[in-house]
N, C-alpha and C positions, 0 to 999 in steps of 0.2 A: 544396589550396591554390589551384588554378585557380578554383574556385568562389568562394572568399572574395575573391580578387583581382577577379574579374568583378563580384561584388556591389559592391565598393568603386568600381570604374569606373562601374557603373551609377548608384550613388548620387551620385557626383561629377558625372556628366553631368546628372542630374535637377536637382541643386542649381544647376548653372550656368544651366540654362534656366529654373529657377523664379524667379530674380531679374529676368528680362527683362520679363514682362508688366506689372510694376508701373510701368514707364516710361511706359505709356500712360494711367495714371490722372491725376487732377487734384490729386494731393497735392503738397506742396512739393518743390522740387528737392533739398533736403537729406535729406528722408525717402527719396526715390527713390534717391539716391546711397548712403545708409546701407544700405538694403535690398539694393541690388544688390551692394555691396561685401561685405556679410556672406555673401550667397548664393555669391558668387564665391570668397571665401576658404574657406568650408566645402567647396565643391565641389572646389577645388584641393587641399585637404588630403586629401579622400577619394581623389582620383586618386593623390596621392603615397603614401598608405597602400597602395593597390593595387599601385603600383610596388614599394614596399618588400617586400610579400609575395612578389612574383615574384623580386626580387633582394635578398635580405637581407644579402648581403655588402657592399652599397653604403650601409649605414646612416649613415656619416659624411657622405656627400654629401646624403643625404635629410634629415638633421638640419640641415645648412646651408641647404638649400632651404626647409625649414619655417620656420626662424627668419627667413630673409630675407623670405619671403612675409608672415609675421605682422607683422614690423616695418615693412615698406614699406607694406602696406595700412593699418596704423594711422596712420603718419605722413601718408600721402596723405589719409586721411580728415580728419585735423585741419587740414591745409593747405587743403583744399577748404572745410571749414566756416568757417575763419577768413576766407578770401577771399570767401565768400558773404555775410558780414555787412557792412552799410554801415559806413563808417569811424566814424561817431558812436556806434555800438554796441560797438565794440571796446574792450577794456580795456588799451590801450597806455598806457605812461607817458611 
């Protein structure tokens, strides 16, 4: 179990760092934010799976943390994308 947990921690850290170099490219800010938020979310989920393997009795707290992470990252992504568009391109009524 320690090996599986360590692998999850390693994958999580790699994914966290994987999203960082894209910030130095000449792509659009929305592409950069999307790439970074996906890498960050997957890395955080891998770290949480590693923690769940080490402490399986805490599954209810883990489930709450995973749901919160997924929901907040999704909502934040939509808010950032909405705010990044000029007002004339928004579909407000």
